[in-house]
GUVEXGU-104362 format. One line per field, with one value per residue (C-alpha): residue number from 1; x, y, z. Coordinates in nm, 2 decimals. Layout:
<kolfis>
k: [NUM, ...]
x: [X, ...]
y: [Y, ...]
z: [Z, ...]
</kolfis>
This chain:
<kolfis>
k: [1, 2, 3, 4, 5, 6, 7, 8, 9, 10, 11, 12, 13, 14, 15, 16, 17, 18, 19, 20, 21, 22, 23, 24, 25, 26, 27, 28, 29, 30, 31, 32, 33, 34, 35, 36, 37, 38, 39, 40, 41, 42, 43, 44, 45, 46, 47, 48, 49, 50, 51, 52, 53, 54, 55, 56, 57, 58, 59, 60, 61, 62, 63, 64, 65, 66, 67, 68, 69]
x: [-0.92, -0.71, -0.60, -0.82, -1.15, -1.40, -1.53, -1.75, -2.06, -1.95, -2.19, -2.01, -2.10, -2.01, -1.91, -2.19, -1.96, -1.94, -2.21, -2.36, -2.07, -1.86, -1.54, -1.53, -1.41, -1.63, -1.59, -1.71, -1.70, -1.63, -1.58, -1.21, -1.19, -1.27, -1.19, -1.16, -1.19, -1.21, -1.57, -1.45, -1.27, -1.46, -1.29, -0.94, -0.90, -0.94, -0.71, -0.77, -0.75, -0.76, -1.01, -0.73, -0.61, -0.96, -1.02, -0.68, -0.77, -1.10, -0.93, -0.68, -0.94, -1.21, -1.22, -0.99, -0.77, -0.39, -0.24, -0.03, 0.30]
y: [-0.39, -0.70, -0.92, -1.20, -1.00, -1.20, -0.97, -1.24, -1.10, -0.73, -0.47, -0.27, 0.09, 0.27, 0.63, 0.88, 1.04, 0.73, 0.85, 0.50, 0.36, 0.06, 0.25, 0.35, 0.24, 0.06, 0.06, -0.18, -0.11, -0.36, -0.33, -0.29, -0.04, -0.02, -0.20, -0.06, -0.25, -0.18, -0.21, -0.36, -0.64, -0.72, -1.06, -0.90, -0.83, -0.54, -0.27, -0.27, 0.04, 0.10, 0.36, 0.61, 0.55, 0.57, 0.91, 1.03, 0.92, 1.11, 1.42, 1.40, 1.36, 1.59, 1.95, 2.16, 1.86, 1.86, 2.05, 1.84, 1.96]
z: [1.58, 1.60, 1.31, 1.45, 1.43, 1.22, 0.95, 0.78, 0.96, 0.95, 0.82, 0.55, 0.46, 0.14, 0.14, 0.09, -0.17, -0.39, -0.63, -0.64, -0.83, -0.74, -0.71, -0.34, 0.00, 0.24, 0.62, 0.89, 1.26, 1.54, 1.91, 1.85, 1.57, 1.20, 0.88, 0.53, 0.20, -0.17, -0.29, -0.62, -0.44, -0.12, -0.09, -0.13, 0.24, 0.47, 0.61, 0.99, 1.21, 1.58, 1.70, 1.74, 1.39, 1.25, 1.40, 1.28, 0.92, 0.94, 1.07, 0.78, 0.50, 0.61, 0.49, 0.70, 0.78, 0.77, 0.47, 0.23, 0.11]
</kolfis>
């Protein structure tokens, strides 16, 4: 994902673990990666990840991912 990707028409998805609240992370996918944003502040900007970084993040947060500490 490049800094110039236009996210104004992006389709954002909430985590299935959000419990229906408004305190979760949303993700949008584009041809060049993924973008993450805070659902409480959707106009506050997005954190952009390359495909490689997105898969690395998923591997780190999924059960059985890297151990912390």
